[in-house]
C-alpha positions in Angstrom: 0.0 -0.2 0.0 1.4 3.3 -0.8 2.5 5.8 1.8 0.6 8.6 2.4 2.6 11.6 3.1 1.6 15.3 4.5 3.7 18.2 3.7 3.6 21.3 5.5 5.5 24.4 4.3 4.7 28.3 3.2 7.3 28.3 0.6 5.9 26.5 -2.4 9.2 26.0 -3.8 10.7 24.4 -1.1 7.2 22.1 -0.2 7.5 21.0 -4.3 11.2 20.2 -3.5 10.1 17.9 -0.5 7.4 15.8 -2.3 9.9 15.1 -5.0 12.3 13.9 -2.2 9.8 11.9 -0.8 9.0 10.5 -3.4 12.2 8.5 -3.4 10.8 6.5 -0.2 7.9 5.3 -2.2 7.2 6.6 -6.1 3.4 5.8 -5.5 3.3 7.5 -2.6 0.1 9.7 -1.6 1.4 13.7 -1.3 -1.0 16.6 0.0 0.2 19.6 0.6 -0.6 22.5 3.3 0.7 26.2 3.3 -0.4 27.5 7.2 -0.9 25.6 10.5 -4.8 25.6 10.0 -4.6 24.4 6.2 -2.0 21.4 7.6 -4.7 20.7 11.0 -7.8 20.7 8.3 -6.0 18.5 6.0 -4.5 16.2 8.6 -8.4 15.7 10.3 -9.8 15.2 6.6 -8.5 11.7 6.3 -6.6 9.0 8.9 -3.7 6.7 8.8 -1.2 8.7 7.9 2.7 7.6 7.4 4.8 10.9 7.8 3.8 14.5 8.0 7.1 16.9 7.1 6.2 20.4 8.8 7.6 24.1 8.8 8.0 25.6 12.1 7.7 29.3 10.8 3.8 29.1 8.8 0.6 31.5 9.3 -1.7 31.0 11.8 -0.8 29.3 15.1 2.6 29.7 16.9 4.6 26.2 16.2 4.3 24.7 19.1 0.9 25.2 19.4 0.7 23.9 16.1 2.5 20.3 16.7 1.3 20.0 19.5 -2.4 19.6 18.1 -1.2 17.8 15.2 0.2 15.4 17.3 -2.4 14.9 19.9 -4.9 14.2 17.1 -2.3 11.7 15.1 -0.3 10.3 17.8 0.8 7.3 15.6 2.3 9.6 13.2 5.8 10.5 12.7 6.1 14.7 12.9 9.1 15.7 11.5 10.4 19.2 11.6 11.7 21.0 8.9 13.1 24.5 9.0 16.1 26.9 8.6 16.1 27.7 12.3 18.9 26.4 14.2 18.1 27.9 17.5 18.1 25.2 19.8 15.0 26.8 21.5 13.0 25.5 18.5 14.7 21.9 18.6 13.5 21.5 22.0 9.8 23.3 22.0 9.4 21.5 18.5 10.3 17.9 19.9 8.4 18.9 23.6 5.3 19.6 21.5 5.6 16.3 20.0 7.7 16.5 16.7 10.1 12.7 16.4 12.5 14.8 14.6 14.1 17.7 13.3 16.0 18.5 10.7 17.5 21.7 8.9 16.7 23.0 5.2 20.3 23.2 4.5 21.2 19.2 4.6 22.2 17.8 1.4 19.1 16.2 0.0 20.4 12.6 0.1 21.6 13.2 4.4 17.9 14.4 4.9 16.7 11.2 3.1 18.6 9.4 5.5 17.7 10.7 8.3 13.6 10.8 7.4 14.3 6.5 6.9 16.5 6.4 10.1 13.5 7.7 12.4 10.8 6.1 10.4 12.4 2.7 10.9 13.8 3.3 14.2 11.3 5.4 16.1 14.5 7.2 17.3 14.0 11.3 17.9 17.1 12.8 16.4 17.5 16.5 15.4 21.0 16.7 13.4 21.4 20.4 13.4 22.8 20.0 16.9 25.6 18.2 18.2 25.1 14.6 17.2 27.6 12.5 18.5 28.1 14.7 22.2 24.5 15.6 23.0 23.2 13.6 26.0 19.3 14.7 25.5 17.3 11.4 24.0 13.4 10.8 23.7 14.4 6.9 25.1 13.3 7.0 28.5 16.3 7.0 30.9 14.8 3.8 32.6 14.2 1.9 29.6 16.8 -1.1 29.6 20.0 -0.7 26.8 19.4 -3.0 23.8 20.9 -4.2 20.8 17.4 -5.0 19.4 16.8 -1.6 19.2 19.2 -1.2 16.4 19.2 -2.0 12.3 21.1 -4.4 10.8 22.9 -1.0 9.3 23.3 0.6 12.8 24.7 -2.7 14.0 28.0 -2.3 11.6 27.8 1.1 12.5 28.4 0.3 16.1 30.6 -2.7 15.6 33.2 -0.3 13.6 32.6 2.2 16.6 33.7 -1.1 19.2 37.0 -1.3 16.6 37.7 2.4 17.5 37.3 3.5 13.9 36.8 7.1 13.7 33.4 8.3 12.0 35.4 9.6 8.9 37.1 5.3 8.6 33.6 4.2 8.8 32.1 6.0 6.0 34.6 5.2 3.6 34.3 1.4 4.7 30.2 1.3 4.8 30.6 3.8 1.7 28.2 6.3 3.9 28.4 10.0 3.9 30.2 11.0 7.4 26.4 13.0 8.1 25.0 9.6 7.7 27.0 8.0 10.3 26.7 10.7 12.8 22.6 9.9 12.1 23.2 6.3 12.7 25.9 7.4 15.9 23.3 9.7 17.3 20.5 6.7 17.3 23.0 4.4 19.2 23.8 6.5 21.7 19.7 6.5 22.3 19.4 3.1 22.2 21.9 2.5 24.4 21.6 5.1 26.5 24.8 6.6 26.1 26.1 9.7 26.7 28.8 9.8 24.3 31.0 7.0 21.9 32.7 5.5 24.4 30.2 5.1 27.0 28.2 3.6 23.7 31.0 1.0 23.3 31.4 0.0 27.1 27.6 -0.4 27.0 27.9 -2.6 23.3 30.1 -4.9 24.6 29.0 -5.5 28.0 25.9 -6.5 26.4 27.9 -8.9 23.8 30.4 -10.3 26.1 28.3 -10.6 29.1 
């Protein structure tokens, strides 16, 4: 069944560009567009079973916090990912607090953005690559939730194995034929899945899980 995707951005050119990009996730995707928070909420409520919503922060209508909060309240099972030009950490925090799954900069390369979307959809782990991916200790995962390698995708497990071998992001990228940015996204997901604050701690936790 084709994906059903909602894109909201008040810039027509960027809306169209995102539409083209997400069709790489599913060529048969059913894509709906909006240019304001009022329109976004109306379109979202007009049908069910959305697979993904990509939302700009600053659009006409509601404040982005109220807009995203209403959207995630009425569609709690739909991944909402913010795509914005803002790099203010406060915007990141408020968007995630309102219920967004992730936060991406419009300055990202298209392949990196697509990789980030795929990573969030496959793992359910929140990422916000605008800010310190590797060393930011914040996480949407519960701090009481036990670390588990089962949360990692096969690609993330490959990255983790190379982390355990002491490889740098650049070396991992070369060995796995990935961009460094994509490797950073995987490292971020690994840290969150293992409740680790940095790479070293992630390696220690992983080795404990593997050999205990």
